[in-house]
N, C-alpha and C positions, 0 to 999 in steps of 0.2 A: 488524484491525491496520493495514491499508493496506500500502503498499509498504515494502520494507526500507529502513532508513536508510542513505544513502550518505555517508560523511564527505567534506566539501568540502576540496579542495586538500591531500589527505592526504600525498602524496609531498613536496610543497613544504614543508609544516609539519614533517614528520619530519626532512627534510634540513636545514631551516633551524635547527632546535633543536640540531643537532650533538650528538646524545645520547651520553652516556658510560655504559658498561655499569654502572658503580657509582654513578651520579649520582642525585639526588633531583629529581623533576619533579612539576609540578602540571598537571592538566587541570581548569581551573576551570569548564568547561561540559561536563560528562561526557556528557550526552545518552545515546545508546544504546551508547556505548563504542567507537565506531569509531576515533577518534584515539587513545584510551587503549590499545586493544589493540595498535596499531602501535608506540606508545612503549614499553609494557611488554614487548613482544616483543624489544626491543633491550637490555633490562636483564638483568644477571646477579645482581649483589649490590645493585643499586639499588632505589629505591622510587618508585612512582607514586601520587600522591594525587589521587583523582577527586572533584570537588565538583559537586553539582547541587541546585537548588531543588525539583526534581520527584521525588517519591518513586517514581513509576513508572519514571523513568529510572534511579534508583539500583538498583531491583529488577532491571530487565532487563539493565542493564550488569553487575550483579553476576554474573548467570548467564553472560554472555558472557566475563567476565574471570576466572571461577572457575579455569580452568587455570593462570593466572599466580600463584596462591597468595599467598604472603606478600609478593610484589613489589608488590601493589596494596592500598591502603587507600581505602575509599569513605566520603564524608562528605555527609550531607544538610545543606545550608546554602546561603547566598547568597555569591557571590564578593566582595561588598562587605565581608564579614566575614573576608576572607582572613587578615589578621594574627592575629585571634583563633583561627582554625582551625589555623594553623601553630603558634601558641603552645601550643594544647591538645595538639598532637601532639609537642611538645618539639622543634620544628624552627625554627632561626633563619633560615637562608638556603638557597636551592635553586639548582639548576643550570639550570632552565628552566621556563617556564610557557607554556601554550597556552590561548587563549580563543576559542571559536567563538560569535559573538554571534547567530547565527541561531536561529530556532525550528526544532526538529527535525522531520523528516518525520512521525514517529509522532504528535507533538503536532498537527500540521496535519491529519493524516489521521483522527485520533480526533475525530469530529464533536462529541461532547459537550463537548469542551474549549472550543469557541467561538472558536477562533482563525481559522477559515476563513470566508470570505465566499461559499463555493461550496456549503455544506451548512447546513441549518437546525439550530440548536442554541441552548440557553440562552446568554445573553450572559455569558461567564465570563472567559476569557483570562488566568487566573492561571497563572503558571509554577509557583508553589508553592500547592497547593490548600488549604494550611492558612492562607494569608493571608486577610485580611478583605475588602479592596477588590476588587470585580469590575468587569467591563465594564458590567454592568447599573447599578451605582452611578454610574459616570462618565456614561453616556448619559442616565440619568434624573434624576441629582441635581446634576451640575455646571451652573453657570449658563452662559448663552450666550457671554459674553466668554471664559470659560475654555475652553469647547469650541472656540471660534474660534481661540484661541491655540494649543492643542495640535494642532489640525488643520494650522495654518500652520507652526508650529515643528517639530513632530515628524513630520508627514506631508508637508510642503511642498506642501500642497493649495491650489491657487490659488482654488478656490471655497469656501474655509473659511467666510466670512461667511454665504453663502447656505445652506450645509449646516447650520451651527450653528443658524441661525434656523429651518430646516425641522424639525430635531430637537426644538427647544423647542415649536414649534407642534404637532407630532405627539404629543408626550408629554403635552401639556395635555388632549388628548382621551382618551388611554389610555397606559399604560406601554408602552415598547418592550421586549419581553421576549426576542426571539430575533434571531439573526444575520441571517436573511433579512428580517425586519421592518425592521431597521436598514438593510440594503442598499436596500430599496425607498424608504426615506425619503431616503437619500443620493442615489439616482438621480433622485428627484423634484425635487431642488434644482439639478441640473446641466443645462446646455444640451445640445441634441441632438448637437452636434458632439463634445462631451466623451464622450458615451455611445458614440460610434463609435470611439473610440481603442482601440488594441490592448490597453492595460492595463485591467484591470477597474476600473470606476469607484469601487468601494469600497476598493480596495487601500490607498490612502494614508491614509484615515481609520481603517481597521482597524489599520494599523501604528501610527498615532498613539495610538489607544486602548490598544493592547497595551503600548506604551512607558510610557504614563501609569499604567496599572494596576500594572505591575511596577517602576515608578520606575527604568527601565533606564538612563537617562542619568546620574542621580545615582549609582547603583550603579557604573556604568562608570568615572566619574571617580575615585571612591574606590578602586576596585579597581586602576586603573592606577597611582595614586600608591603604594599599598601594594606592588603586585607589583614595581615597579622598585626600591623600597627593599629588598625581600627577596631579590633576586637576588645570587648570589655574583659576584665579578669574573669576567668572561668568560661569565657566564650569559646566557641569551637569553629574550626574550619574543616570542611570536608571537600576533597578534590578527587574526582574520577578522571583518570587518564586512560588513554587507549593505545599508547605505544611507549616503548622503553625510554625514548628521549624525553618525553613529557614526564614520565614517572621519575626519572633521575633528577629533573629540575625541581619537582615538588619535594622529593625526598631531601635534596640538598638544601632547599630553602628552609625546611623545617629544622633540619639538623644544625644549620648555622646559628639558629636561635636557641637551640636546645643544648648544644655542646660545641660552642665556637671558641672555647678557650685555646689560645695559642701558646701557652706556657709549656716549657719542657716538662716531661712526665716526672722528673726528679724534684721539681719545685714543690715544697710542702703546701703552699697556698698560691692562689691565682694572683698574679700581679699585672696581667695584661688589660684588666678592666672589663673583661667579658661579664655580662649579666644575663643569665638565662631568662628568656621571656616566653618560651613555648615548651610544651612537652608533648611527645607523641602519645596518642591514645592507641594507635595501631602500630606495633613494632614492625609487623609485616603487612603488606597491603591486603585488603579484603578483596576476594574475587567472587564471581557469581557462582551460585550453587548449580548442581546438575539440573535441578528443576527449572531454574531461570534460563539456563542455556538451552533447554528444550523449548521453552516458551519464546525466547528471544535470542536466536543464534548470533545476532550482531553484538551481544554483550560479551562474547568470548574473550576478548583481549582486555576487558575493563579491569582496572585496579583502583581501589578506593583507599585513600590515606586520610586519617583524621588526626588533628592536633588541637591542643587546648592552650589558651593564653593563661599564663601564670599571673 
């Protein structure tokens, strides 16, 4: 099983959501239920809806949340389908939503899932194991230009052209089947100085492949739009991101509803029809304390943004 999952920025999330005992809340990235347990623990007549793509997460969180009884409803699904999930439950608007965009510790620690560059496993990386596209398909099937693009855009990998070319050369000889085989190909394309950096040389490419396999950025944009539409006035959304690309998308989505006026600055009044629907609660993202970093080193890159529906 690996180490126990430690929910990131738990106190900051729960306080930021301003939970009402009778309110309705969504944890759109249920994971192993750490955030959900804290939210549900503050409810009396309220309801928490937990959503996750991973059936293992649903199963394990269900055990953890069993004492909360009818205050919790768990749904196997993708948060990009948030609107349909809420409609299916007969819920129009909610009081708060939480989304933790990180890969959970149990997923990383379960070698066979293929998320980790530290253990050998089949190239998988699916959050939802019923989905068809795997990391093997991306690594062995996508053309060099597309590999180069995702490494650069999703992983911000400066050696993306060399790595993409190395993958294509390697797979022409034989398929790249496991995580450590891929790590060796990535390392072979990087200069010696890059291999000596503190960060693992394969981290950025593995991140990029995971994002591509799970269409995480497309799903994130769709989810944010729906989530902000489905909040009650005064309801809040809290989003924890783990890399700059995600954080920019979250920041932009909030800003477009907070200050999306396109009128020239010299216009005395707005004539473009923009109506503010959200306001930022956190002007700058909240990051983990030194104490949390000591307790949970995986939280190092976490950034929490909170916004409120007007």
